[in-house]
C-alpha positions in Angstrom: -103.1 -98.6 23.3 -103.9 -95.1 24.6 -103.4 -91.9 23.4 -101.8 -92.0 20.2 -103.6 -94.9 19.1 -106.8 -93.7 19.2 -105.0 -90.5 16.9 -103.8 -93.3 14.4 -107.5 -94.4 14.2 -108.6 -91.1 13.8 -106.0 -90.4 11.0 -107.3 -93.4 9.3 -110.6 -92.8 9.2 -109.9 -89.1 7.7 -108.0 -90.7 4.6 -110.6 -93.0 4.1 -113.0 -90.1 4.0 -111.0 -88.2 1.8 -109.8 -91.1 -0.5 -113.8 -92.3 -1.0 -114.6 -88.6 -1.6 -111.9 -88.2 -4.0 -113.1 -91.6 -5.8 -116.4 -90.2 -6.1 -115.2 -86.8 -7.6 -113.1 -88.7 -10.2 -115.4 -91.5 -10.5 -112.9 -94.3 -9.7 -114.7 -96.9 -7.8 -111.7 -98.8 -6.8 -110.6 -95.5 -4.8 -113.8 -95.2 -3.4 -113.6 -98.5 -2.2 -110.4 -98.5 -0.6 -111.8 -95.3 1.4 -114.6 -96.9 2.3 -112.1 -100.0 3.8 -110.2 -97.4 5.4 -112.8 -95.5 6.9 -114.4 -99.1 8.6 -111.1 -100.7 9.0 -110.6 -97.1 11.5 -113.9 -97.1 12.8 -113.2 -101.0 13.7 -110.3 -100.4 15.4 -111.7 -97.4 17.6 -114.7 -99.4 18.7 -112.0 -101.9 19.8 -110.0 -99.0 22.0 -113.3 -98.1 23.6 -113.9 -101.6 24.7 -110.4 -101.7 26.0 -111.2 -98.7 28.0 -114.4 -99.8 29.3 -112.8 -102.6 30.4 -110.1 -101.1 32.2 -112.8 -98.6 33.7 -114.2 -101.8 35.2 -111.2 -103.4 36.9 -110.0 -100.2 38.3 -113.6 -100.2 40.2 -115.0 -97.2 38.2 -118.9 -96.7 36.8 
C-alpha cells in the first residue's frame, strides 16, 4: 500500500483521462463514460491511500 499502489492509481487516472478524450473525439459516449469511471475509481483509490497515510502518520506521533 505504498508507492506502487499510488503509481497504479495515478496510471488508472491517466488511462481514464485518455479514454475520456478518445471517446469525446470519436463521439463514442460509452468510451467516454468508461474513461470517467476509470478516472473516478483511480481518484477514489488515491483518496483512500492518502487517508491511510494520514492514519499512519498520526499513529507514529507526527503532525
